[in-house]
C-alpha positions in Angstrom: 93.9 116.4 121.3 97.3 114.9 121.7 100.5 117.3 122.0 102.9 116.6 119.4 105.2 114.7 121.8 102.3 112.6 122.7 101.3 111.9 119.2 104.9 110.9 118.2 105.4 108.6 121.2 101.6 106.7 120.7 101.5 106.5 117.1 103.9 103.6 116.8 102.9 102.5 113.4 100.7 103.8 110.7 98.0 101.8 112.1 98.3 103.5 115.3 98.5 107.0 113.5 95.1 106.3 112.0 93.4 105.4 115.0 94.4 108.4 116.8 93.6 110.7 113.5 90.1 109.1 113.8 89.8 109.6 117.6 90.6 113.3 117.3 88.2 113.7 114.3 85.1 111.9 115.9 86.0 114.3 119.3 85.7 117.1 116.7 82.4 116.3 115.3 83.3 114.4 112.1 81.0 111.5 110.8 82.4 108.0 109.7 81.8 107.2 105.8 82.4 103.8 104.9 83.3 102.6 101.1 80.6 99.6 101.2 77.7 102.1 101.8 76.4 105.2 100.0 77.1 108.6 101.0 75.2 111.1 102.4 76.8 114.5 102.8 76.0 118.1 102.9 77.4 121.6 102.8 78.7 122.2 106.0 79.6 118.7 106.8 82.7 117.1 108.2 83.5 113.4 107.4 86.6 110.9 107.1 87.2 107.2 105.6 89.5 104.6 106.6 91.4 102.5 104.3 93.8 99.8 106.4 96.5 102.3 107.5 95.4 105.6 105.9 92.7 108.0 106.1 91.0 110.4 104.6 89.1 113.4 105.9 87.3 116.2 104.6 85.2 119.5 105.3 82.5 121.2 103.0 82.8 124.7 103.7 81.0 125.9 100.4 79.7 124.4 97.0 79.8 128.0 95.3 83.7 126.7 94.7 83.4 123.4 93.9 87.2 122.7 94.4 89.7 120.7 96.4 92.5 122.1 98.9 94.3 118.8 99.6 97.1 118.4 102.3 98.7 114.9 102.0 101.3 113.4 104.2 102.2 109.7 105.2 101.9 108.3 108.6 104.3 105.6 108.2 108.2 105.3 108.8 111.1 103.0 108.4 110.7 100.2 110.8 111.6 96.3 110.9 108.7 94.2 109.8 108.3 90.7 111.4 108.1 87.8 109.1 106.1 84.5 109.3 107.1 82.1 111.4 109.6 84.7 113.0 110.6 83.2 116.2 114.0 81.7 116.2 114.9 79.4 119.1 118.9 79.0 119.4 120.9 77.1 121.9 120.6 79.9 124.3 118.2 82.4 123.2 114.8 83.3 121.0 115.2 85.9 118.6 113.0 87.3 116.0 113.6 86.7 111.8 112.3 90.6 110.5 113.1 92.3 107.4 113.6 96.0 106.7 110.6 98.1 105.9 111.7 101.5 104.2 115.3 102.9 103.7 116.0 102.8 107.6 119.6 103.9 109.3 119.6 100.6 110.3 122.5 100.7 112.9 120.8 103.3 115.1 117.9 100.5 116.1 120.5 98.6 118.0 120.5 99.0 121.8 117.3 100.5 121.9 113.8 99.5 123.4 111.6 98.4 120.7 108.0 97.6 120.9 106.3 95.0 118.6 103.0 96.9 117.4 101.1 97.0 114.2 98.1 95.4 112.9 96.7 91.8 113.7 93.6 89.8 112.1 91.4 87.8 114.6 88.3 85.4 113.9 85.1 85.8 115.6 83.0 83.0 114.0 83.2 83.5 110.4 84.0 87.4 110.8 87.9 88.2 110.2 88.3 91.5 112.2 91.5 93.3 111.9 92.9 95.5 115.3 95.6 97.7 116.3 97.9 96.3 118.9 101.3 97.3 120.8 103.3 94.5 122.9 103.3 95.1 126.7 107.1 94.3 126.5 109.9 95.3 124.9 112.7 93.6 122.8 116.2 94.7 121.6 118.8 94.1 119.3 122.1 94.1 121.1 125.3 95.3 119.3 128.2 93.1 119.4 130.8 94.2 121.9 133.7 96.0 120.6 135.9 93.6 122.1 134.5 91.2 119.5 134.7 93.5 116.7 137.8 95.6 117.2 137.5 97.3 113.8 133.4 98.5 114.3 134.6 102.3 114.3 136.3 102.1 111.3 133.5 100.8 109.7 130.6 98.6 109.9 128.0 97.5 107.1 124.6 95.9 108.9 123.5 92.4 107.2 120.2 93.0 107.3 119.4 88.7 107.6 122.1 88.4 110.5 122.2 91.5 112.4 118.7 93.0 112.7 117.1 90.0 114.7 116.4 91.0 118.4 116.6 89.1 121.4 113.2 88.7 122.9 113.6 85.5 125.1 115.7 83.0 126.8 115.8 79.7 124.9 114.1 78.3 128.1 110.9 80.0 127.7 110.3 77.5 124.5 108.7 80.5 122.6 107.2 80.0 119.4 105.4 82.4 117.3 101.8 81.2 118.2 102.4 82.0 122.1 104.5 85.7 120.7 101.3 86.4 119.2 99.2 85.6 122.1 101.2 87.7 124.1 101.0 91.0 122.0 97.7 90.7 121.0 96.1 89.0 124.1 94.1 86.7 121.5 94.6 83.8 119.0 96.0 85.9 115.5 95.1 84.7 112.1 98.0 86.9 110.6 99.8 90.1 111.0 101.4 93.2 109.9 103.7 93.8 112.6 106.6 95.8 113.0 109.6 96.3 115.4 109.9 99.9 116.4 111.3 102.2 118.4 109.6 103.1 121.9 112.2 106.0 123.0 110.2 108.7 124.4 110.2 112.2 122.8 112.6 114.7 124.4 113.5 118.5 123.8 117.3 119.6 123.9 119.6 122.6 123.2 120.4 125.6 125.7 116.8 127.2 124.8 115.1 123.6 124.6 114.7 124.8 120.7 114.9 121.2 119.2 113.0 118.1 119.6 114.4 114.5 119.3 111.7 111.7 118.5 111.4 108.5 116.8 109.2 109.0 113.6 109.6 112.5 113.1 109.6 111.8 109.5 106.6 112.4 108.8 104.5 112.5 111.9 105.4 115.7 112.0 103.9 116.4 108.9 100.5 114.5 109.9 99.9 116.3 113.4 100.7 119.7 111.8 98.1 119.2 109.0 95.5 117.5 111.0 96.0 120.6 113.9 95.7 123.0 110.7 92.4 121.2 109.3 90.7 120.7 112.5 91.2 124.7 113.6 90.5 126.2 110.0 88.0 129.0 109.5 85.4 127.5 107.0 85.6 129.8 104.0 85.1 128.0 100.4 85.6 124.5 98.8 86.4 121.3 99.7 89.1 121.1 102.5 90.9 117.7 102.5 93.1 115.7 104.9 95.0 112.7 103.5 97.0 110.7 105.6 98.5 107.8 103.3 100.3 104.8 104.1 103.2 102.8 102.4 105.0 105.9 101.4 108.0 104.4 102.7 108.0 101.5 100.2 106.7 103.0 97.3 102.9 104.0 97.3 101.9 101.1 95.7 99.5 99.6 98.0 95.4 100.3 97.8 96.3 102.4 101.0 99.2 104.5 99.3 99.3 107.5 97.6 99.8 105.8 94.2 96.6 103.5 94.8 93.4 104.9 93.9 91.9 105.7 97.6 92.1 109.7 97.4 90.7 109.7 93.8 88.0 107.7 94.5 87.2 109.7 97.6 87.4 113.1 95.6 85.0 111.0 93.1 82.4 110.0 95.5 82.1 113.7 96.7 81.5 114.8 93.5 79.2 111.8 92.7 77.5 112.6 96.3 76.2 116.1 95.0 75.3 114.4 91.4 78.1 116.5 89.8 79.2 114.6 86.7 82.9 113.8 85.2 82.5 117.4 83.5 82.2 119.2 86.9 84.7 116.9 88.4 87.5 117.7 86.2 86.7 121.3 86.2 87.1 121.3 89.9 90.6 119.4 89.6 91.7 122.0 87.2 91.3 124.7 90.0 92.4 122.5 92.9 95.7 122.5 94.6 97.7 119.6 96.9 100.2 120.3 99.2 102.5 117.4 99.3 103.8 117.6 103.3 107.0 115.3 103.8 110.3 116.6 105.5 113.4 118.0 103.9 117.2 117.4 105.1 118.4 120.4 107.0 122.2 121.1 106.7 124.0 119.2 108.9 126.1 121.0 111.7 129.2 118.6 111.0 128.6 117.7 107.3 127.9 121.1 105.6 129.2 119.8 102.0 126.5 117.4 101.4 123.8 120.2 101.0 123.1 122.7 98.1 125.9 125.4 98.2 123.2 128.1 98.2 120.4 126.6 99.5 121.2 126.0 103.1 118.2 124.9 104.5 118.2 125.2 108.4 116.6 124.3 111.5 114.5 126.9 112.3 114.2 128.3 109.2 110.5 128.0 108.7 108.4 126.0 106.0 110.5 124.4 103.4 109.6 124.4 99.7 111.0 121.8 97.9 112.0 121.4 94.1 113.9 119.3 92.0 114.6 119.4 88.3 113.8 115.7 88.0 110.5 116.0 89.2 111.1 114.2 92.5 109.1 116.7 94.0 105.8 118.2 92.1 106.5 121.9 93.0 107.0 123.9 89.6 106.8 127.9 89.3 103.5 128.8 89.6 102.8 126.0 92.4 105.7 127.7 94.3 104.3 131.2 93.8 100.9 130.1 94.9 102.5 128.7 98.2 105.0 131.9 98.7 102.0 134.3 98.3 99.7 132.1 101.0 102.6 132.2 103.1 103.7 135.7 103.0 99.8 136.7 103.3 99.8 134.6 106.8 103.5 136.0 107.6 105.0 132.5 107.7 108.5 132.2 107.5 109.9 130.0 104.6 113.0 128.5 102.8 113.9 126.1 100.1 115.7 122.7 99.5 117.1 121.7 96.6 119.4 118.6 96.5 123.4 118.6 96.0 123.2 117.9 92.4 126.1 114.7 93.0 123.1 113.5 95.3 120.4 111.3 94.4 116.9 112.6 95.5 114.3 111.2 97.6 110.6 111.6 96.4 107.4 111.9 98.2 103.9 110.9 97.7 103.4 114.0 95.9 104.4 112.7 92.4 102.1 109.2 93.0 99.0 111.5 93.6 99.2 113.6 90.9 99.8 110.9 88.2 95.9 110.0 89.6 94.5 113.6 89.6 96.6 115.9 87.7 96.3 118.7 90.1 98.6 121.4 90.4 101.1 121.1 93.9 104.0 121.5 95.9 105.9 119.7 98.1 106.5 121.1 101.3 108.0 120.2 104.9 109.8 121.0 107.6 113.9 120.7 108.1 115.0 117.9 110.1 118.6 116.3 111.0 118.9 112.2 111.0 116.2 111.4 108.6 115.0 107.7 108.5 117.1 107.2 111.8 115.5 105.3 114.6 115.9 108.9 116.9 115.3 112.3 114.4 115.5 115.8 115.2 113.8 119.1 114.3 113.3 122.5 115.6 110.2 123.1 117.5 109.5 126.8 115.8 109.2 125.1 112.5 106.4 122.7 113.6 104.4 125.9 114.3 105.2 127.5 111.1 104.3 125.0 108.9 100.7 124.1 111.0 100.2 128.0 110.7 100.9 127.7 107.0 98.4 124.8 106.4 95.6 126.8 108.3 96.2 129.8 105.8 96.4 127.0 103.1 92.9 125.9 104.0 91.4 129.6 104.4 92.7 130.7 101.3 90.4 130.6 98.1 92.2 129.7 94.8 91.0 130.1 91.8 92.6 129.2 88.5 92.0 131.5 85.5 93.6 131.4 81.6 97.5 131.8 82.8 97.2 132.1 86.2 95.8 131.4 89.5 93.8 133.8 92.1 94.9 133.8 95.6 92.6 135.4 97.8 92.6 135.0 101.6 
């Protein structure tokens, strides 16, 4: 299994992350299932299903307790999506026409090595096939020199149509879109979902190397930690589910996303494979639990005023439990108590994130998922800085803490009773 740094470096897009997860699952004895085929599953079995840039895996530990323990995260991050007919040949240079994917801090993408990466569709006879690709070359978005923009340090607003066009060739190269795609994919491309992504290498920093800086910390640290916990948990009871769901950064509304039917369909088909009827399925949901794993804002060392004054979320402070009065997160009193009990039992440190009340909250895929499932759940993550920058940072100790906490979750038996939840490890 790749290290965290290798996973962050190699998972350039959600499609790359999905491929890397699939490889790890196959190496650990998981069998693929396909949505177009019947599912033959059994107790003790380990399985996975892929849809686009999303992947769901599950283990059937014991049907004596038919319920689901789900950890869901998203493998996508803000990037620049390459448009159709993207090559723009000017008098001196060729650039690429892009549009923002997600809410990135776009000026941080300037002056960095950028790869073209994502999914392409090729044609083999009458068969249309998709594959994950990465360009063998870099492109970059050069800043305008301070001598030509004297007020840049007093304030600079990125024009998304003008400023986010990377330099990719000299005009003398006579580049066109067909040639560009051929150079990226190595063959003729019919269509594509390609992105410009930061190709910087992850690195540690701090006096004691306690911090990690990398592209895509949001949210590949959650993906990696949940995968490691899922692969290493001791089989106890119920059905443990790992859900890595694409397109969270743009609202989760796709057929791959948490607001689509992928997760719900998988859970229903597991029940159906064991000939459980709707009544048994809904009883299972009533005693199931969802951990929505996505990162939280740490208190900024230079701007503490933007954080909540009494919940000072810190790098190195352990697992973050996220709450919001407007239901931007799914955590509520009972689900918070369940998570805290699991973490206490496993001796995992935790802290809280709540927004400064003057600021609008972000959201996570948890809200989208529970709309379809109606299960009890909580939002957790690790604290990080520079969220949605091309290069983000976190504390390494927190990555270990959340992995340990997720493993404890998978190894805990949860049973809903009238008025409460029994939590047993």
